[in-house]
Predicted model as a PDB file, atoms N, CA, C, CB and O in Angstrom, pLDDT in the B-factor column:
MODEL        1                                                                  
ATOM      1  N   MET A   1       0.837  -1.167   0.000  1.00 82.00           N  
ATOM      2  CA  MET A   1       0.000   0.000   0.000  1.00 82.00           C  
ATOM      3  C   MET A   1       0.896   1.250   0.000  1.00 82.00           C  
ATOM      4  CB  MET A   1      -0.960  -0.013   1.219  1.00 82.00           C  
ATOM      5  O   MET A   1       1.924   1.276   0.677  1.00 82.00           O  
ATOM      6  N   THR A   2       0.515   2.258  -0.740  1.00 94.00           N  
ATOM      7  CA  THR A   2       1.286   3.480  -0.877  1.00 94.00           C  
ATOM      8  C   THR A   2       1.057   4.402   0.326  1.00 94.00           C  
ATOM      9  CB  THR A   2       0.916   4.197  -2.182  1.00 94.00           C  
ATOM     10  O   THR A   2      -0.062   4.534   0.820  1.00 94.00           O  
ATOM     11  N   GLU A   3       2.126   5.026   0.778  1.00 97.00           N  
ATOM     12  CA  GLU A   3       2.015   6.004   1.849  1.00 97.00           C  
ATOM     13  C   GLU A   3       2.090   7.398   1.254  1.00 97.00           C  
ATOM     14  CB  GLU A   3       3.120   5.799   2.912  1.00 97.00           C  
ATOM     15  O   GLU A   3       2.888   7.660   0.354  1.00 97.00           O  
ATOM     16  N   TYR A   4       1.259   8.280   1.760  1.00 98.00           N  
ATOM     17  CA  TYR A   4       1.178   9.654   1.285  1.00 98.00           C  
ATOM     18  C   TYR A   4       1.535  10.594   2.429  1.00 98.00           C  
ATOM     19  CB  TYR A   4      -0.237   9.971   0.728  1.00 98.00           C  
ATOM     20  O   TYR A   4       1.483  10.218   3.600  1.00 98.00           O  
ATOM     21  N   ALA A   5       1.896  11.818   2.071  1.00 98.00           N  
ATOM     22  CA  ALA A   5       2.196  12.828   3.086  1.00 98.00           C  
ATOM     23  C   ALA A   5       1.398  14.094   2.811  1.00 98.00           C  
ATOM     24  CB  ALA A   5       3.708  13.142   3.121  1.00 98.00           C  
ATOM     25  O   ALA A   5       1.190  14.484   1.662  1.00 98.00           O  
ATOM     26  N   CYS A   6       0.964  14.716   3.879  1.00 98.00           N  
ATOM     27  CA  CYS A   6       0.198  15.951   3.777  1.00 98.00           C  
ATOM     28  C   CYS A   6       1.160  17.127   3.585  1.00 98.00           C  
ATOM     29  CB  CYS A   6      -0.689  16.159   5.040  1.00 98.00           C  
ATOM     30  O   CYS A   6       2.109  17.268   4.357  1.00 98.00           O  
ATOM     31  N   PRO A   7       0.938  17.964   2.586  1.00 97.00           N  
ATOM     32  CA  PRO A   7       1.830  19.114   2.376  1.00 97.00           C  
ATOM     33  C   PRO A   7       1.639  20.214   3.427  1.00 97.00           C  
ATOM     34  CB  PRO A   7       1.603  19.694   0.990  1.00 97.00           C  
ATOM     35  O   PRO A   7       2.477  21.109   3.541  1.00 97.00           O  
ATOM     36  N   LYS A   8       0.562  20.156   4.180  1.00 96.00           N  
ATOM     37  CA  LYS A   8       0.291  21.181   5.190  1.00 96.00           C  
ATOM     38  C   LYS A   8       0.875  20.814   6.561  1.00 96.00           C  
ATOM     39  CB  LYS A   8      -1.213  21.402   5.312  1.00 96.00           C  
ATOM     40  O   LYS A   8       1.552  21.632   7.183  1.00 96.00           O  
ATOM     41  N   CYS A   9       0.613  19.582   7.036  1.00 96.00           N  
ATOM     42  CA  CYS A   9       1.064  19.187   8.375  1.00 96.00           C  
ATOM     43  C   CYS A   9       2.186  18.147   8.359  1.00 96.00           C  
ATOM     44  CB  CYS A   9      -0.103  18.646   9.160  1.00 96.00           C  
ATOM     45  O   CYS A   9       2.735  17.819   9.411  1.00 96.00           O  
ATOM     46  N   ASN A  10       2.533  17.624   7.177  1.00 97.00           N  
ATOM     47  CA  ASN A  10       3.594  16.629   6.979  1.00 97.00           C  
ATOM     48  C   ASN A  10       3.281  15.262   7.591  1.00 97.00           C  
ATOM     49  CB  ASN A  10       4.878  17.147   7.562  1.00 97.00           C  
ATOM     50  O   ASN A  10       4.173  14.417   7.675  1.00 97.00           O  
ATOM     51  N   ARG A  11       2.072  15.028   8.008  1.00 97.00           N  
ATOM     52  CA  ARG A  11       1.687  13.728   8.559  1.00 97.00           C  
ATOM     53  C   ARG A  11       1.648  12.690   7.440  1.00 97.00           C  
ATOM     54  CB  ARG A  11       0.307  13.813   9.273  1.00 97.00           C  
ATOM     55  O   ARG A  11       1.184  12.976   6.337  1.00 97.00           O  
ATOM     56  N   ILE A  12       2.131  11.497   7.726  1.00 98.00           N  
ATOM     57  CA  ILE A  12       2.111  10.399   6.765  1.00 98.00           C  
ATOM     58  C   ILE A  12       0.841   9.588   6.988  1.00 98.00           C  
ATOM     59  CB  ILE A  12       3.383   9.501   6.902  1.00 98.00           C  
ATOM     60  O   ILE A  12       0.486   9.248   8.117  1.00 98.00           O  
ATOM     61  N   THR A  13       0.170   9.288   5.884  1.00 97.00           N  
ATOM     62  CA  THR A  13      -1.091   8.559   5.940  1.00 97.00           C  
ATOM     63  C   THR A  13      -1.178   7.616   4.738  1.00 97.00           C  
ATOM     64  CB  THR A  13      -2.301   9.540   5.966  1.00 97.00           C  
ATOM     65  O   THR A  13      -0.372   7.712   3.813  1.00 97.00           O  
ATOM     66  N   GLN A  14      -2.140   6.722   4.751  1.00 97.00           N  
ATOM     67  CA  GLN A  14      -2.361   5.836   3.611  1.00 97.00           C  
ATOM     68  C   GLN A  14      -3.537   6.310   2.773  1.00 97.00           C  
ATOM     69  CB  GLN A  14      -2.597   4.404   4.083  1.00 97.00           C  
ATOM     70  O   GLN A  14      -3.975   5.618   1.854  1.00 97.00           O  
ATOM     71  N   SER A  15      -4.038   7.479   3.092  1.00 97.00           N  
ATOM     72  CA  SER A  15      -5.174   8.051   2.388  1.00 97.00           C  
ATOM     73  C   SER A  15      -4.711   9.160   1.437  1.00 97.00           C  
ATOM     74  CB  SER A  15      -6.208   8.595   3.390  1.00 97.00           C  
ATOM     75  O   SER A  15      -3.690   9.805   1.677  1.00 97.00           O  
ATOM     76  N   GLU A  16      -5.458   9.373   0.372  1.00 97.00           N  
ATOM     77  CA  GLU A  16      -5.132  10.438  -0.568  1.00 97.00           C  
ATOM     78  C   GLU A  16      -5.638  11.797  -0.091  1.00 97.00           C  
ATOM     79  CB  GLU A  16      -5.714  10.123  -1.931  1.00 97.00           C  
ATOM     80  O   GLU A  16      -5.380  12.816  -0.732  1.00 97.00           O  
ATOM     81  N   ILE A  17      -6.349  11.816   1.018  1.00 98.00           N  
ATOM     82  CA  ILE A  17      -6.797  13.045   1.669  1.00 98.00           C  
ATOM     83  C   ILE A  17      -6.329  12.977   3.125  1.00 98.00           C  
ATOM     84  CB  ILE A  17      -8.374  13.221   1.570  1.00 98.00           C  
ATOM     85  O   ILE A  17      -6.552  11.974   3.802  1.00 98.00           O  
ATOM     86  N   CYS A  18      -5.683  14.037   3.607  1.00 98.00           N  
ATOM     87  CA  CYS A  18      -5.201  14.067   4.990  1.00 98.00           C  
ATOM     88  C   CYS A  18      -6.379  14.020   5.953  1.00 98.00           C  
ATOM     89  CB  CYS A  18      -4.344  15.330   5.248  1.00 98.00           C  
ATOM     90  O   CYS A  18      -7.295  14.835   5.841  1.00 98.00           O  
ATOM     91  N   PRO A  19      -6.372  13.071   6.905  1.00 96.00           N  
ATOM     92  CA  PRO A  19      -7.485  12.987   7.853  1.00 96.00           C  
ATOM     93  C   PRO A  19      -7.499  14.144   8.852  1.00 96.00           C  
ATOM     94  CB  PRO A  19      -7.422  11.672   8.601  1.00 96.00           C  
ATOM     95  O   PRO A  19      -8.528  14.397   9.478  1.00 96.00           O  
ATOM     96  N   VAL A  20      -6.382  14.847   9.014  1.00 95.00           N  
ATOM     97  CA  VAL A  20      -6.300  15.960   9.958  1.00 95.00           C  
ATOM     98  C   VAL A  20      -6.643  17.285   9.281  1.00 95.00           C  
ATOM     99  CB  VAL A  20      -4.899  16.031  10.575  1.00 95.00           C  
ATOM    100  O   VAL A  20      -7.462  18.053   9.786  1.00 95.00           O  
ATOM    101  N   CYS A  21      -6.008  17.551   8.128  1.00 96.00           N  
ATOM    102  CA  CYS A  21      -6.159  18.847   7.448  1.00 96.00           C  
ATOM    103  C   CYS A  21      -7.227  18.844   6.363  1.00 96.00           C  
ATOM    104  CB  CYS A  21      -4.847  19.255   6.841  1.00 96.00           C  
ATOM    105  O   CYS A  21      -7.689  19.907   5.947  1.00 96.00           O  
ATOM    106  N   ASN A  22      -7.620  17.671   5.906  1.00 97.00           N  
ATOM    107  CA  ASN A  22      -8.614  17.522   4.848  1.00 97.00           C  
ATOM    108  C   ASN A  22      -8.157  18.168   3.535  1.00 97.00           C  
ATOM    109  CB  ASN A  22      -9.937  18.132   5.292  1.00 97.00           C  
ATOM    110  O   ASN A  22      -8.954  18.791   2.834  1.00 97.00           O  
ATOM    111  N   VAL A  23      -6.861  18.012   3.207  1.00 97.00           N  
ATOM    112  CA  VAL A  23      -6.302  18.499   1.944  1.00 97.00           C  
ATOM    113  C   VAL A  23      -5.713  17.305   1.182  1.00 97.00           C  
ATOM    114  CB  VAL A  23      -5.208  19.605   2.196  1.00 97.00           C  
ATOM    115  O   VAL A  23      -5.379  16.296   1.804  1.00 97.00           O  
ATOM    116  N   PRO A  24      -5.578  17.393  -0.139  1.00 98.00           N  
ATOM    117  CA  PRO A  24      -4.972  16.297  -0.905  1.00 98.00           C  
ATOM    118  C   PRO A  24      -3.525  16.058  -0.475  1.00 98.00           C  
ATOM    119  CB  PRO A  24      -5.029  16.602  -2.413  1.00 98.00           C  
ATOM    120  O   PRO A  24      -2.782  16.997  -0.189  1.00 98.00           O  
ATOM    121  N   THR A  25      -3.144  14.792  -0.437  1.00 98.00           N  
ATOM    122  CA  THR A  25      -1.798  14.411  -0.032  1.00 98.00           C  
ATOM    123  C   THR A  25      -0.941  14.113  -1.265  1.00 98.00           C  
ATOM    124  CB  THR A  25      -1.840  13.185   0.909  1.00 98.00           C  
ATOM    125  O   THR A  25      -1.441  14.089  -2.389  1.00 98.00           O  
ATOM    126  N   SER A  26       0.346  13.889  -1.037  1.00 98.00           N  
ATOM    127  CA  SER A  26       1.283  13.625  -2.120  1.00 98.00           C  
ATOM    128  C   SER A  26       2.049  12.334  -1.826  1.00 98.00           C  
ATOM    129  CB  SER A  26       2.263  14.818  -2.306  1.00 98.00           C  
ATOM    130  O   SER A  26       2.341  12.022  -0.671  1.00 98.00           O  
ATOM    131  N   ASP A  27       2.368  11.588  -2.889  1.00 97.00           N  
ATOM    132  CA  ASP A  27       3.187  10.390  -2.698  1.00 97.00           C  
ATOM    133  C   ASP A  27       4.667  10.701  -2.937  1.00 97.00           C  
ATOM    134  CB  ASP A  27       2.719   9.262  -3.642  1.00 97.00           C  
ATOM    135  O   ASP A  27       5.501   9.796  -2.917  1.00 97.00           O  
ATOM    136  N   ASN A  28       4.990  11.960  -3.160  1.00 97.00           N  
ATOM    137  CA  ASN A  28       6.363  12.398  -3.398  1.00 97.00           C  
ATOM    138  C   ASN A  28       6.880  13.102  -2.139  1.00 97.00           C  
ATOM    139  CB  ASN A  28       6.446  13.345  -4.645  1.00 97.00           C  
ATOM    140  O   ASN A  28       6.797  14.325  -2.024  1.00 97.00           O  
ATOM    141  N   TRP A  29       7.411  12.317  -1.202  1.00 98.00           N  
ATOM    142  CA  TRP A  29       7.904  12.847   0.056  1.00 98.00           C  
ATOM    143  C   TRP A  29       9.205  12.143   0.428  1.00 98.00           C  
ATOM    144  CB  TRP A  29       6.850  12.681   1.174  1.00 98.00           C  
ATOM    145  O   TRP A  29       9.525  11.091  -0.125  1.00 98.00           O  
ATOM    146  N   SER A  30       9.953  12.723   1.364  1.00 97.00           N  
ATOM    147  CA  SER A  30      11.197  12.098   1.815  1.00 97.00           C  
ATOM    148  C   SER A  30      11.427  12.387   3.288  1.00 97.00           C  
ATOM    149  CB  SER A  30      12.393  12.595   0.983  1.00 97.00           C  
ATOM    150  O   SER A  30      10.905  13.363   3.827  1.00 97.00           O  
ATOM    151  N   GLY A  31      12.205  11.538   3.933  1.00 97.00           N  
ATOM    152  CA  GLY A  31      12.555  11.686   5.337  1.00 97.00           C  
ATOM    153  C   GLY A  31      11.433  11.251   6.254  1.00 97.00           C  
ATOM    154  O   GLY A  31      10.309  11.740   6.145  1.00 97.00           O  
ATOM    155  N   LEU A  32      11.733  10.339   7.155  1.00 96.00           N  
ATOM    156  CA  LEU A  32      10.732   9.816   8.072  1.00 96.00           C  
ATOM    157  C   LEU A  32      11.068  10.257   9.490  1.00 96.00           C  
ATOM    158  CB  LEU A  32      10.650   8.275   7.982  1.00 96.00           C  
ATOM    159  O   LEU A  32      12.187  10.064   9.964  1.00 96.00           O  
ATOM    160  N   LEU A  33      10.097  10.845  10.154  1.00 96.00           N  
ATOM    161  CA  LEU A  33      10.241  11.302  11.531  1.00 96.00           C  
ATOM    162  C   LEU A  33       9.108  10.682  12.332  1.00 96.00           C  
ATOM    163  CB  LEU A  33      10.225  12.873  11.631  1.00 96.00           C  
ATOM    164  O   LEU A  33       7.936  10.936  12.056  1.00 96.00           O  
ATOM    165  N   ILE A  34       9.453   9.871  13.322  1.00 97.00           N  
ATOM    166  CA  ILE A  34       8.441   9.239  14.167  1.00 97.00           C  
ATOM    167  C   ILE A  34       8.464   9.926  15.524  1.00 97.00           C  
ATOM    168  CB  ILE A  34       8.691   7.696  14.309  1.00 97.00           C  
ATOM    169  O   ILE A  34       9.480   9.907  16.219  1.00 97.00           O  
ATOM    170  N   ILE A  35       7.359  10.523  15.895  1.00 97.00           N  
ATOM    171  CA  ILE A  35       7.231  11.247  17.153  1.00 97.00           C  
ATOM    172  C   ILE A  35       6.348  10.432  18.092  1.00 97.00           C  
ATOM    173  CB  ILE A  35       6.643  12.675  16.926  1.00 97.00           C  
ATOM    174  O   ILE A  35       5.187  10.162  17.784  1.00 97.00           O  
ATOM    175  N   THR A  36       6.903  10.043  19.240  1.00 97.00           N  
ATOM    176  CA  THR A  36       6.131   9.291  20.223  1.00 97.00           C  
ATOM    177  C   THR A  36       5.682  10.175  21.387  1.00 97.00           C  
ATOM    178  CB  THR A  36       6.953   8.119  20.747  1.00 97.00           C  
ATOM    179  O   THR A  36       4.610   9.961  21.952  1.00 97.00           O  
ATOM    180  N   ASP A  37       6.501  11.170  21.746  1.00 97.00           N  
ATOM    181  CA  ASP A  37       6.168  12.083  22.834  1.00 97.00           C  
ATOM    182  C   ASP A  37       6.507  13.511  22.409  1.00 97.00           C  
ATOM    183  CB  ASP A  37       6.926  11.698  24.138  1.00 97.00           C  
ATOM    184  O   ASP A  37       7.621  13.976  22.650  1.00 97.00           O  
ATOM    185  N   PRO A  38       5.564  14.208  21.782  1.00 97.00           N  
ATOM    186  CA  PRO A  38       5.852  15.540  21.245  1.00 97.00           C  
ATOM    187  C   PRO A  38       6.221  16.568  22.308  1.00 97.00           C  
ATOM    188  CB  PRO A  38       4.669  16.036  20.479  1.00 97.00           C  
ATOM    189  O   PRO A  38       6.905  17.545  22.002  1.00 97.00           O  
ATOM    190  N   ASP A  39       5.783  16.370  23.554  1.00 96.00           N  
ATOM    191  CA  ASP A  39       6.108  17.320  24.610  1.00 96.00           C  
ATOM    192  C   ASP A  39       7.578  17.262  25.014  1.00 96.00           C  
ATOM    193  CB  ASP A  39       5.238  17.063  25.816  1.00 96.00           C  
ATOM    194  O   ASP A  39       8.134  18.262  25.467  1.00 96.00           O  
ATOM    195  N   GLU A  40       8.206  16.113  24.856  1.00 96.00           N  
ATOM    196  CA  GLU A  40       9.603  15.941  25.243  1.00 96.00           C  
ATOM    197  C   GLU A  40      10.567  15.977  24.065  1.00 96.00           C  
ATOM    198  CB  GLU A  40       9.767  14.648  25.974  1.00 96.00           C  
ATOM    199  O   GLU A  40      11.779  15.925  24.269  1.00 96.00           O  
ATOM    200  N   SER A  41      10.065  16.063  22.847  1.00 96.00           N  
ATOM    201  CA  SER A  41      10.902  16.007  21.650  1.00 96.00           C  
ATOM    202  C   SER A  41      11.291  17.408  21.171  1.00 96.00           C  
ATOM    203  CB  SER A  41      10.174  15.255  20.534  1.00 96.00           C  
ATOM    204  O   SER A  41      10.429  18.244  20.903  1.00 96.00           O  
ATOM    205  N   ASP A  42      12.594  17.648  21.069  1.00 95.00           N  
ATOM    206  CA  ASP A  42      13.072  18.919  20.538  1.00 95.00           C  
ATOM    207  C   ASP A  42      12.731  19.044  19.053  1.00 95.00           C  
ATOM    208  CB  ASP A  42      14.589  19.056  20.751  1.00 95.00           C  
ATOM    209  O   ASP A  42      12.400  20.133  18.585  1.00 95.00           O  
ATOM    210  N   LEU A  43      12.808  17.934  18.307  1.00 92.00           N  
ATOM    211  CA  LEU A  43      12.452  17.958  16.885  1.00 92.00           C  
ATOM    212  C   LEU A  43      10.977  18.277  16.689  1.00 92.00           C  
ATOM    213  CB  LEU A  43      12.785  16.618  16.228  1.00 92.00           C  
ATOM    214  O   LEU A  43      10.614  19.010  15.768  1.00 92.00           O  
ATOM    215  N   ALA A  44      10.141  17.740  17.537  1.00 95.00           N  
ATOM    216  CA  ALA A  44       8.702  18.023  17.430  1.00 95.00           C  
ATOM    217  C   ALA A  44       8.427  19.501  17.707  1.00 95.00           C  
ATOM    218  CB  ALA A  44       7.896  17.136  18.412  1.00 95.00           C  
ATOM    219  O   ALA A  44       7.617  20.126  17.023  1.00 95.00           O  
ATOM    220  N   LYS A  45       9.097  20.048  18.702  1.00 95.00           N  
ATOM    221  CA  LYS A  45       8.904  21.466  19.018  1.00 95.00           C  
ATOM    222  C   LYS A  45       9.399  22.349  17.877  1.00 95.00           C  
ATOM    223  CB  LYS A  45       9.633  21.830  20.324  1.00 95.00           C  
ATOM    224  O   LYS A  45       8.750  23.332  17.520  1.00 95.00           O  
ATOM    225  N   GLU A  46      10.540  21.998  17.311  1.00 93.00           N  
ATOM    226  CA  GLU A  46      11.101  22.766  16.205  1.00 93.00           C  
ATOM    227  C   GLU A  46      10.220  22.687  14.965  1.00 93.00           C  
ATOM    228  CB  GLU A  46      12.502  22.271  15.878  1.00 93.00           C  
ATOM    229  O   GLU A  46      10.141  23.642  14.192  1.00 93.00           O  
ATOM    230  N   SER A  47       9.555  21.543  14.776  1.00 91.00           N  
ATOM    231  CA  SER A  47       8.696  21.331  13.609  1.00 91.00           C  
ATOM    232  C   SER A  47       7.238  21.680  13.876  1.00 91.00           C  
ATOM    233  CB  SER A  47       8.793  19.897  13.157  1.00 91.00           C  
ATOM    234  O   SER A  47       6.396  21.485  13.000  1.00 91.00           O  
ATOM    235  N   SER A  48       6.921  22.187  15.053  1.00 93.00           N  
ATOM    236  CA  SER A  48       5.551  22.539  15.458  1.00 93.00           C  
ATOM    237  C   SER A  48       4.611  21.343  15.420  1.00 93.00           C  
ATOM    238  CB  SER A  48       5.008  23.637  14.561  1.00 93.00           C  
ATOM    239  O   SER A  48       3.450  21.477  15.031  1.00 93.00           O  
ATOM    240  N   ILE A  49       5.100  20.184  15.820  1.00 95.00           N  
ATOM    241  CA  ILE A  49       4.294  18.964  15.870  1.00 95.00           C  
ATOM    242  C   ILE A  49       3.762  18.797  17.290  1.00 95.00           C  
ATOM    243  CB  ILE A  49       5.128  17.709  15.431  1.00 95.00           C  
ATOM    244  O   ILE A  49       4.534  18.812  18.248  1.00 95.00           O  
ATOM    245  N   THR A  50       2.451  18.638  17.428  1.00 95.00           N  
ATOM    246  CA  THR A  50       1.836  18.534  18.748  1.00 95.00           C  
ATOM    247  C   THR A  50       1.199  17.175  19.019  1.00 95.00           C  
ATOM    248  CB  THR A  50       0.803  19.602  18.903  1.00 95.00           C  
ATOM    249  O   THR A  50       0.775  16.907  20.144  1.00 95.00           O  
ATOM    250  N   ALA A  51       1.124  16.309  17.997  1.00 96.00           N  
ATOM    251  CA  ALA A  51       0.483  15.003  18.166  1.00 96.00           C  
ATOM    252  C   ALA A  51       1.470  13.894  17.791  1.00 96.00           C  
ATOM    253  CB  ALA A  51      -0.809  14.904  17.298  1.00 96.00           C  
ATOM    254  O   ALA A  51       2.248  14.061  16.852  1.00 96.00           O  
ATOM    255  N   PRO A  52       1.451  12.775  18.502  1.00 97.00           N  
ATOM    256  CA  PRO A  52       2.323  11.656  18.134  1.00 97.00           C  
ATOM    257  C   PRO A  52       1.916  11.093  16.779  1.00 97.00           C  
ATOM    258  CB  PRO A  52       2.275  10.550  19.208  1.00 97.00           C  
ATOM    259  O   PRO A  52       0.748  11.157  16.395  1.00 97.00           O  
ATOM    260  N   GLY A  53       2.888  10.543  16.058  1.00 97.00           N  
ATOM    261  CA  GLY A  53       2.612   9.944  14.762  1.00 97.00           C  
ATOM    262  C   GLY A  53       3.829   9.931  13.865  1.00 97.00           C  
ATOM    263  O   GLY A  53       4.936  10.254  14.295  1.00 97.00           O  
ATOM    264  N   GLU A  54       3.617   9.555  12.616  1.00 98.00           N  
ATOM    265  CA  GLU A  54       4.687   9.521  11.615  1.00 98.00           C  
ATOM    266  C   GLU A  54       4.576  10.757  10.736  1.00 98.00           C  
ATOM    267  CB  GLU A  54       4.617   8.220  10.754  1.00 98.00           C  
ATOM    268  O   GLU A  54       3.498  11.099  10.250  1.00 98.00           O  
ATOM    269  N   TYR A  55       5.708  11.420  10.542  1.00 98.00           N  
ATOM    270  CA  TYR A  55       5.759  12.646   9.764  1.00 98.00           C  
ATOM    271  C   TYR A  55       6.918  12.559   8.771  1.00 98.00           C  
ATOM    272  CB  TYR A  55       5.910  13.886  10.690  1.00 98.00           C  
ATOM    273  O   TYR A  55       7.860  11.792   8.968  1.00 98.00           O  
ATOM    274  N   CYS A  56       6.840  13.343   7.716  1.00 97.00           N  
ATOM    275  CA  CYS A  56       7.942  13.401   6.762  1.00 97.00           C  
ATOM    276  C   CYS A  56       8.667  14.719   6.937  1.00 97.00           C  
ATOM    277  CB  CYS A  56       7.437  13.236   5.303  1.00 97.00           C  
ATOM    278  O   CYS A  56       8.139  15.656   7.537  1.00 97.00           O  
ATOM    279  N   LEU A  57       9.882  14.788   6.411  1.00 95.00           N  
ATOM    280  CA  LEU A  57      10.658  16.013   6.507  1.00 95.00           C  
ATOM    281  C   LEU A  57      10.402  16.944   5.324  1.00 95.00           C  
ATOM    282  CB  LEU A  57      12.135  15.683   6.598  1.00 95.00           C  
ATOM    283  O   LEU A  57      10.473  18.166   5.458  1.00 95.00           O  
ATOM    284  N   ARG A  58      10.103  16.354   4.162  1.00 96.00           N  
ATOM    285  CA  ARG A  58       9.878  17.166   2.952  1.00 96.00           C  
ATOM    286  C   ARG A  58       8.786  16.543   2.093  1.00 96.00           C  
ATOM    287  CB  ARG A  58      11.187  17.308   2.131  1.00 96.00           C  
ATOM    288  O   ARG A  58       8.777  15.335   1.855  1.00 96.00           O  
ATOM    289  N   VAL A  59       7.869  17.384   1.634  1.00 97.00           N  
ATOM    290  CA  VAL A  59       6.801  16.963   0.714  1.00 97.00           C  
ATOM    291  C   VAL A  59       6.941  17.768  -0.554  1.00 97.00           C  
ATOM    292  CB  VAL A  59       5.377  17.155   1.344  1.00 97.00           C  
ATOM    293  O   VAL A  59       7.107  18.986  -0.504  1.00 97.00           O  
ATOM    294  N   ARG A  60       6.875  17.089  -1.712  1.00 94.00           N  
ATOM    295  CA  ARG A  60       6.927  17.791  -2.998  1.00 94.00           C  
ATOM    296  C   ARG A  60       5.606  17.658  -3.708  1.00 94.00           C  
ATOM    297  CB  ARG A  60       8.060  17.250  -3.880  1.00 94.00           C  
ATOM    298  O   ARG A  60       5.443  18.179  -4.811  1.00 94.00           O  
TER     299      ARG A  60                                                      
ENDMDL                                                                          
END                                                                             
């Protein structure tokens, strides 16, 4: 199954529409960031991520 990324929130999903932002997603993404505890993660704070999940670093 293909994984897609949201160009707005960078969340990785298997849907062609982001379940969080409700915008079309892209299958052209790179870099995988897995956030388990956004309150303790410096990367999550720097990336403005507030919810645990899988995110990408770049969406094209």
